[in-house]
C-alpha positions in Angstrom: 0.2 2.4 14.7 -1.6 -0.4 13.5 -0.9 -4.1 14.8 2.1 -5.8 13.6 1.7 -8.5 10.9 3.6 -11.2 12.3 2.9 -13.2 9.2 4.4 -10.7 6.8 7.5 -10.1 8.9 8.1 -13.8 9.2 7.7 -14.4 5.5 10.4 -11.1 4.8 12.6 -12.6 7.5 12.5 -16.3 5.6 13.2 -14.2 2.1 16.1 -12.2 3.7 17.6 -15.6 5.3 17.3 -17.5 1.9 18.8 -14.4 0.0 22.0 -14.5 2.1 22.4 -18.5 1.5 20.6 -19.8 4.4 23.1 -18.9 7.0 22.9 -20.5 10.4 22.7 -18.5 13.4 21.2 -15.0 11.7 17.6 -15.5 12.4 17.5 -12.7 14.8 19.1 -10.3 12.6 16.7 -11.3 9.8 13.9 -10.8 12.1 14.7 -7.6 13.2 15.5 -6.4 9.6 12.1 -7.5 8.5 10.4 -5.8 11.4 12.3 -2.6 10.3 10.9 -3.2 6.7 7.4 -3.7 8.2 7.7 -0.6 10.3 8.9 1.5 7.2 6.4 0.4 5.0 3.4 1.4 7.5 4.9 4.7 8.2 5.1 5.3 4.4 1.5 3.9 4.1 0.1 6.0 7.0 1.8 9.2 5.7 0.1 8.5 2.2 -3.2 7.9 3.6 -3.1 11.3 5.6 -1.8 13.2 2.6 -4.5 11.9 0.1 -7.2 12.4 2.9 -5.9 16.3 3.0 -5.8 16.4 -0.8 -9.4 15.1 -1.0 -10.8 17.6 1.8 -8.9 20.4 0.1 -10.3 19.5 -3.4 -14.0 19.4 -1.7 -13.6 23.0 -0.4 -12.3 24.2 -3.8 -14.9 22.5 -5.6 -17.7 24.1 -3.2 -16.2 27.4 -3.3 -16.4 27.4 -7.2 -20.1 26.0 -7.3 -19.0 22.4 -8.7 -21.2 19.3 -8.3 -19.5 16.6 -6.3 -21.0 12.9 -7.1 -20.7 10.9 -4.3 -19.8 7.8 -6.5 -16.6 7.9 -8.5 -16.7 7.6 -12.3 -15.9 4.4 -13.7 -13.9 4.4 -17.0 -15.2 3.1 -20.1 -14.6 -0.5 -20.7 -12.9 -1.5 -23.7 -14.6 -4.3 -26.0 -12.7 -7.1 -27.4 -14.1 -8.9 -30.5 -14.3 -12.7 -30.0 -12.0 -14.9 -32.5 -13.7 -16.7 -35.1 -12.8 -20.1 -35.4 
C-alpha cells in the first residue's frame, strides 16, 4: 500500500468535524473515520488499476492473435471548432 496522505486525511477529518457542527472532543473519531475513508479509497484505486492492467493485457493478446496492429500512441478525439462571435 502507498504511503498515507496525511494532508488528505486531515482535510477529510476537518470536513467531518464541520459537518457534525464542530463538536468538542471528537477529533480522534473524525481522524479515524477519515483514515478509514482514505484506506477504502486507496484499496478501490488499487483494485481498479489492477483490473485495468489485466484488461489491457488481455486486449493486447487478443489483438495479436487476430493480427491487429496496436498503435503505441492513443488516438486523440477530434476537436470541435467553435465559431467566434462577431461584435
